[in-house]
C-alpha positions as CSV (number, residue, x, y, z in Angstrom):
1,X,-26.3,-70.6,-46.7
2,X,-22.7,-71.5,-47.4
3,X,-21.6,-71.6,-51.0
4,X,-19.3,-74.5,-52.0
5,X,-17.2,-72.4,-54.3
6,X,-16.1,-68.8,-54.4
7,X,-16.3,-68.7,-58.2
8,X,-19.9,-67.8,-57.9
9,X,-19.2,-64.5,-56.2
10,X,-18.2,-62.0,-58.8
11,X,-17.1,-58.4,-58.1
12,X,-19.9,-55.9,-58.7
13,X,-18.3,-54.3,-61.9
14,X,-18.2,-57.8,-63.5
15,X,-21.8,-58.5,-62.6
16,X,-23.2,-55.1,-63.5
17,X,-21.0,-53.3,-66.0
18,X,-21.1,-49.6,-65.3
19,X,-19.6,-47.2,-67.9
20,X,-19.2,-43.5,-67.9
21,X,-20.8,-42.1,-71.0
22,X,-19.6,-38.5,-70.7
23,X,-16.8,-36.5,-69.0
24,X,-17.3,-32.8,-68.3
25,X,-14.8,-30.0,-68.0
26,X,-16.2,-26.9,-66.4
27,X,-14.7,-23.4,-66.7
28,X,-16.8,-21.3,-64.2
29,X,-15.1,-18.0,-64.8
30,X,-15.4,-18.3,-68.6
31,X,-19.0,-19.7,-68.3
32,X,-18.0,-22.6,-70.5
33,X,-18.4,-26.4,-70.3
34,X,-16.8,-29.1,-72.5
35,X,-18.7,-32.4,-72.8
36,X,-16.6,-35.4,-74.0
37,X,-18.4,-38.6,-75.1
38,X,-16.3,-41.6,-73.9
39,X,-17.3,-44.0,-76.7
40,X,-16.3,-41.8,-79.6
41,X,-14.1,-39.1,-77.9
42,X,-16.2,-36.5,-79.7
43,X,-16.6,-33.3,-77.7
44,X,-18.9,-30.3,-77.7
45,X,-18.6,-26.9,-76.1
46,X,-21.6,-25.6,-74.1
47,X,-22.1,-22.1,-72.8
48,X,-23.2,-22.0,-69.2
49,X,-26.2,-19.6,-69.0
50,X,-27.6,-20.4,-65.5
51,X,-25.9,-18.9,-62.4
52,X,-24.0,-21.4,-60.4
53,X,-24.4,-21.3,-56.6
54,X,-21.6,-22.4,-54.4
C-alpha cells in the first residue's frame, strides 16, 4: 500500500510520547543512591542495602 502523503507518517516519539519519570545517581562505594523526579525536580536519598554484583 502506497500512502499519498508523507504527513501521515509521524516519528515514533510524536505518536507515542515517552517521558523519563526518574533519574538515578548511584554511588556504589558509599552505598548511596539519589532519585530525582523529572516533573518536580524533587530528589530523595536512598541507602543501598543489597549487595551489587558486577
